[in-house]
C-alpha positions in Angstrom: -0.8 58.7 -16.4 -3.2 56.6 -14.4 -3.0 57.2 -10.7 -3.3 54.3 -8.2 -3.9 53.8 -4.5 -0.9 52.4 -2.6 -1.9 50.8 0.7 0.9 50.1 3.2 0.0 48.0 6.3 2.1 46.4 8.9 3.2 46.3 12.5 4.3 49.3 14.6 7.8 50.7 13.9 8.3 48.9 10.6 8.9 52.1 8.8 5.5 52.4 7.1 5.4 56.1 7.3 9.0 56.6 6.1 8.5 54.6 2.9 5.0 56.1 2.4 6.4 59.6 2.5 9.2 58.7 0.1 6.8 57.2 -2.4 4.3 60.1 -2.1 7.1 62.7 -2.7 8.5 60.7 -5.7 5.1 60.1 -7.3 3.7 63.5 -6.3 0.8 61.7 -4.6 -1.1 62.6 -1.5 0.3 61.0 1.7 -2.1 60.1 4.5 -0.7 58.8 7.8 -3.7 57.0 9.2 -1.7 56.1 12.3 -1.4 59.8 13.1 -5.2 60.1 13.0 -5.6 57.3 15.6 -2.8 58.8 17.7 -4.5 62.3 17.6 -7.8 60.7 18.8 -5.8 59.0 21.6 -4.2 62.3 22.5 -7.7 63.8 22.8 -8.7 61.0 25.1 -5.7 61.6 27.3 -6.0 65.4 27.3 -9.7 65.1 28.4 -9.2 62.4 31.1 -11.1 59.6 29.3 -8.2 57.2 29.5 -5.3 56.5 32.0 -3.4 53.6 33.5 -6.4 52.7 35.7 -9.5 53.0 33.5 -10.9 53.8 30.1 -14.3 55.6 30.1 -15.3 54.3 26.7 -18.9 55.3 26.7 -18.1 58.9 27.7 -15.3 59.0 25.2 -17.5 57.8 22.3 -20.2 60.3 23.3 -17.5 63.0 22.9 -16.1 61.9 19.6 -18.2 64.5 17.6 -15.9 67.2 19.2 -12.8 65.7 17.5 -11.9 67.4 14.3 -8.9 66.2 12.3 -7.2 67.5 9.2 -3.8 67.4 7.5 -1.8 70.5 6.7 1.0 70.4 4.2 4.4 71.4 5.7 6.6 72.8 2.8 9.7 72.5 4.9 9.2 68.8 5.5 7.6 68.0 2.2 4.6 66.2 3.6 1.4 66.9 5.6 1.1 67.0 9.4 -1.9 66.1 11.6 -4.0 68.9 13.1 -6.3 68.2 16.0 -9.0 70.8 16.7 -7.0 73.5 15.0 -3.7 72.6 16.7 -0.7 70.9 15.1 0.0 67.9 17.3 2.5 66.1 15.2 5.1 66.1 18.0 2.6 65.4 20.9 1.2 62.3 19.2 4.7 60.6 18.9 5.3 60.2 22.7 5.5 56.9 24.4 2.5 57.8 26.5 0.3 58.0 23.4 1.9 54.8 22.1 0.9 53.0 25.3 -2.8 53.8 24.7 -3.3 54.1 21.0 -4.1 50.4 20.4 -6.9 50.5 23.0 -8.4 53.5 21.4 -8.0 52.1 17.9 -9.9 49.0 18.9 -13.1 51.0 19.5 -15.6 50.3 16.6 -17.0 53.9 16.7 -13.5 55.4 16.4 -12.6 53.1 13.4 -15.9 53.9 11.7 -15.4 57.6 11.8 -11.8 57.5 10.7 -12.3 55.0 7.9 -15.0 57.3 6.5 -12.5 60.2 6.4 -9.8 58.0 4.9 -12.0 56.8 2.1 -13.0 60.3 1.3 -9.3 61.3 1.0 -8.7 58.5 -1.6 -11.7 59.1 -3.9 -9.5 60.5 -6.7 -6.8 57.9 -6.3 -3.2 59.2 -6.3 -2.8 58.4 -2.6 -0.3 56.6 -0.5 -1.8 55.6 2.9 -0.2 53.6 5.7 -1.8 52.0 8.7 -3.1 48.7 10.0 -6.2 48.0 7.9 -5.7 50.1 4.7 -5.5 47.1 2.3 -8.1 45.0 4.1 -10.8 47.5 5.2 -10.2 51.1 4.0 -9.1 50.3 0.4 -9.6 46.6 -0.3 -9.5 47.5 -4.1 -6.1 49.3 -3.8 -4.0 48.6 -6.9 -0.9 47.9 -4.8 -0.8 46.6 -1.3 2.3 46.3 0.8 2.6 44.6 4.2 5.6 45.7 6.3 7.3 43.5 8.9 10.5 43.3 11.0 11.7 41.5 14.1 10.4 42.9 17.4 14.0 43.8 18.5 14.7 45.7 15.3 11.4 47.6 15.6 12.0 48.5 19.2 15.6 49.7 18.4 14.2 52.0 15.7 11.5 53.4 18.0 14.0 53.8 20.9 16.5 55.7 18.7 13.7 58.0 17.5 12.5 58.8 21.0 16.0 59.4 22.3 16.8 61.6 19.4 13.8 63.7 20.3 15.0 64.0 23.9 12.5 61.7 25.5 13.7 59.7 28.6 12.9 56.1 27.8 14.7 52.7 28.3 15.0 50.0 25.6 13.1 47.3 27.6 10.1 49.6 28.0 10.0 50.4 24.3 10.4 46.7 23.4 7.5 45.8 25.8 5.3 48.5 24.2 6.1 47.2 20.7 5.2 43.6 21.6 2.0 44.7 23.4 0.9 46.9 20.5 1.5 44.1 18.0 -0.6 41.7 20.1 -3.5 44.1 20.6 -3.5 45.2 16.9 -3.5 41.6 15.6 -6.1 40.3 18.1 -8.6 43.1 18.3 -12.2 42.2 17.4 -12.8 45.0 14.9 -10.5 45.2 11.9 -7.5 43.3 13.3 -4.1 43.7 11.7 -3.8 41.0 9.1 -2.0 40.7 5.8 -4.4 41.1 2.8 -4.4 38.0 0.6 -3.0 40.1 -2.4 -0.5 42.1 -0.4 3.2 41.8 -0.9 5.1 41.3 2.3 8.4 43.2 2.9 10.5 42.2 5.8 12.9 45.1 6.2 14.9 43.8 9.2 18.1 43.7 7.2 17.3 46.3 4.5 18.7 49.8 4.4 16.3 52.6 3.6 17.7 52.9 0.1 17.3 49.1 -0.5 13.8 49.2 0.8 12.8 52.2 -1.4 14.3 50.7 -4.5 12.5 47.4 -3.9 9.1 48.9 -3.3 9.5 51.5 -6.0 10.1 48.6 -8.4 6.8 47.2 -7.4 5.1 50.5 -7.9 6.5 50.8 -11.4 5.3 47.3 -12.4 1.8 48.1 -11.0 1.7 51.4 -12.9 2.7 49.6 -16.1 -0.2 47.2 -15.7 -2.7 50.2 -15.6 -1.3 52.2 -18.5 
C-alpha cells in the first residue's frame, strides 16, 4: 500500500501529539513530535544559561547549537518514540511550564528552525510519517498528501494543559497556564520566520467539543479517503 505523509499543525494544547500518536500506531507509521525537538533545544538553552526571564543571549546560543544532538528512541511500553537530548531522555523535562514559557522565543530563531527542519525532512524521506508541529504542512512538508490544522478555544486548551500539569504533580494555577497559552499562540502566529498559519490545502479541525474518540474517527476517515486517492 502507498504510504503518505500526514502533517498536523495547530496551536498549542490542541491535542496534535495525541492524534498523531494514535494515527501512527494505527497505520504503523513513524511518529515525529517536532514540538518535542524545539522543547529539547529550549531545555538546552535553559540548562546552559542562555535564556531566563531577564535576557536571551541569542548570539551565544546560536554559536553553541552545534553541541545540540537530538534523536528519537522508541519506547515499547508507550508505543511511540521519545526525545533524547545529548544522550539523555528528556521527555519529562521538556513538558514543564518553564520550558513552555520560553519555547516560542527559541523556536522563532531562524538558525534553530533551519537545523530542525533539515532533520525533520530527513525523517520523512521514505513517507509513512505522521508529524505534528507549527509549520509541518507549510514549510517542512508542503507536498504532504494530508494536512490537518488543529484548533480549539483558548480556555479549552488551557484546561487541557492545566489538567496535564496537575496530573504530573506540577504546582501551577489555571490563570498562569491560560496566559501562557495565549502568549504562545500570539508569538507562534506573529513570528517573522515560519509563522503558524493554516496551509491553503489543510483541513481545519476544531476539537473544542469533540471527544478523543470522535476526533480520531473524524481524522481517520480523512486518512482513509486520502489513501484511496493514492492507491
